[in-house]
LOBAKOL-201967 format. One line per 8 residues: number of its first residue (from 1); for each residue z, x, y of C-alpha. Coordinates in nm, 3 decimals, padded with zeros to 5 digits. Example, Ala and Ser with C-alpha at 12.3 -4.5 7.8 and 13.67 -1.06 7.14 Angstrom:
2
1) 00.780/01.230/-00.450; 00.714/01.367/-00.106
//
This chain:
55
1) -00.461/01.139/00.816; -00.626/00.798/00.786; -00.540/00.586/00.485; -00.675/00.232/00.441; -00.378/-00.001/00.408; -00.395/-00.368/00.318; -00.099/-00.603/00.346; -00.118/-00.883/00.092
9) 00.091/-01.191/00.025; 00.187/-01.155/-00.341; 00.280/-01.458/-00.551; 00.138/-01.698/-00.292; -00.145/-01.947/-00.280; -00.160/-01.952/00.101; -00.145/-01.705/00.391; 00.194/-01.598/00.530
17) 00.381/-01.709/00.216; 00.514/-01.528/-00.086; 00.622/-01.164/-00.083; 00.451/-00.911/00.146; 00.322/-00.602/-00.025; 00.110/-00.309/00.089; -00.182/-00.155/-00.096; -00.299/00.191/00.010
25) -00.629/00.336/-00.106; -00.622/00.715/-00.147; -00.890/00.974/-00.208; -00.638/01.185/-00.403; -00.271/01.172/-00.492; -00.028/01.286/-00.225; 00.321/01.429/-00.263; 00.588/01.174/-00.349
33) 00.768/01.245/-00.022; 00.458/01.144/00.175; 00.409/00.829/-00.031; 00.772/00.733/00.030; 00.735/00.799/00.402; 00.427/00.573/00.417; 00.618/00.291/00.247; 00.916/00.339/00.481
41) 00.692/00.353/00.791; 00.549/00.013/00.700; 00.893/-00.123/00.609; 00.763/-00.247/00.275; 00.933/-00.125/-00.040; 00.660/-00.298/-00.243; 00.382/-00.052/-00.173; 00.109/00.030/-00.423
49) -00.102/00.345/-00.405; -00.442/00.363/-00.575; -00.673/00.659/-00.609; -01.036/00.554/-00.561; -01.274/00.732/-00.796; -01.611/00.700/-00.632; -01.845/00.863/-00.870
//
């Protein structure tokens, strides 16, 4: 399974500052257990999941 994941520096005006957070773009919602495993795998509790509606 390939999921685009972006790591961003939240609350920062420069790179490598602020709080790291992950943003994952999904084609459809996944089970909560999978979403939690993705966040744990990346060691980032601040992980956002978005479903992209490409219509």
